[in-house]
N, C-alpha and C positions, 0 to 999 in steps of 0.2 A: 329088236329094240324100235319102237316107235319114233316118230320124227318129234312128238314132245319130250319123250324121256331123253333122246339126244340133244336137243335146244337146253333143258336144262342141265345135263353134264358140262355143255359149252359154258353155259352161263357159269356153273358153280366152279368151273376149273378157271375161268376168268378172273373170279372173284379171288379166287386163292392166289392167284399170280398176280393180281394189281393190288391186293390188302397191303403189303409191304411198302409198296411203291409209293400207293397214297398215303399211307402212314408218315414214309420218310419227307414225303413233300411238305405235308402239315407241321412236321417237326422242324424243318428245315425254315419254313415261312413264319413261324414261330420264331426260332433264334434270329431270323434276320431282322425282326422288330427293332432289338435295342441297335444293331448296328446301322439300321437306316436312319435312325433318331441321330445316332452319334454324326453321321454323315450329314444329317442338315444342319445339326447344331454347326459343326465345322466349318459347312458353307457359310452358315451366318457369321462367323466369327472373321473369317476372310474378307468377306462383304464389307464388314463392318470395319476392318482394320485397314481397307481401301478407300475408305468414307463414301461407300454406297448403301445409302440406306433404302434405297428402293429394291436392289439385290437381296438385303438383310430381310427385308418386309417378305419376301418370297416363302419363307418358312412358317410365315403364319396363315391362317384359313381365310382367304381373301371372301369374307361375309361380314354382314351387319351384327352378327352375334359372337366374332371375336372380341375377347374382353381382355384389357390390360389394367391389374391393379396395383397400384404403388402409393405411396405418400401422399400424393396430390389427389386421391381417390381412384375412381373407376372411370376409364376412357371405355366406350364401346362401339364397336363399328372396326373393320381394317383400316377403313379410311381415314378415321380419328386417330387409331393408333397411331398410321404412317406420320399425320402432322403433328401429333405429339411427340414423336422422336427428333422429325427436321425442325421444331419449334426448340426443343430442349437440348439439341446436338446441330447447330446451325454450319458448323464448318468441321473440316478436319482435326482442329485442335482441340475443339470441344468433345470430341468424339474420342481423342486418345487411342491407345491400343487395347482392346478388348481381350481377356484370356478368362478361360471357364476353369474350374477345379472343382474337387471332391464331386464329380459326377454320377448320380446313380440314376439308371434308369429303368423303369417297372412297367410290363407289359400287364395290363389287368385282364383283357380280354383280345381276341384278333384286331380289334379295331380301335382300341383304346389304350392310352399309356401317360404316365407322369414322368416327369425328370425332377429333381431337386439337387441344387449344386451351389457352388459361388461362383461370382464374377467379381473381375477387376479390371479397372480402366488404369492406364498408367498415361498419364498427362504431364506435361512440364510444370505445372504448379500444383498439382495433387495427383493422388491415388485413389479415388473413390472405390470402394468395394462394397457388396453384400451378398445376399441370398437369395433363390430364385426357387418357384414351382412351377413347371411348364405343364399344362395338360396338352396333350396329343389325342387327336383323332386320327385314323387312317380313311382316306380317300381314294377314288379311283387314280389320281394323279400321285398320291404318296401321302406320309405324315405331315400333318400340318398342327401347327400351336393354335389351339381354340381359347385358350386362357393361359394369360402370363402373370405371376403374381411375383412382383420383384421389390425387395426392401435394401435400401443401403442402410450400411452400417451408419451410426453417426459418425462424424467427423470427430477426428481427435483433437481436444482443446488444446490451446496453446498454454505451454506451461508460463504462470506467473511469479513464480518463486524468483528470488534473486541467489 
């Protein structure tokens, strides 16, 4: 057997040995996407509930291309989204306690995913709630929200019947 034949046999053997490992890594990586996104959202909830908007914003892509879409229109850019949150939620009382529910995470490809769900704020005077769609991209530092479309439900009207 010449040297070329031996090299081919060794490469072939390595391919057979490593193929299952490689496939398992890809499967594990794909499966961890939703778990990583859930962790990001949990970290955001915890940051929000301790009144830390800066830490909450760590879940967003720090880019001028980041977008927030809501009833007030479109806010473009990470810094503008941060300023929007700080303006609309100036203190702990305005922020309340945040919870997410009915959360669904869908990984579309290895570096893109979206989540849909419901949010609720528990505050002294009210309990605003609504729905959201979050678009995620995976970067070297992990998954980040690149677009957030959040819509609050209409506030319940006060009963005027006697």
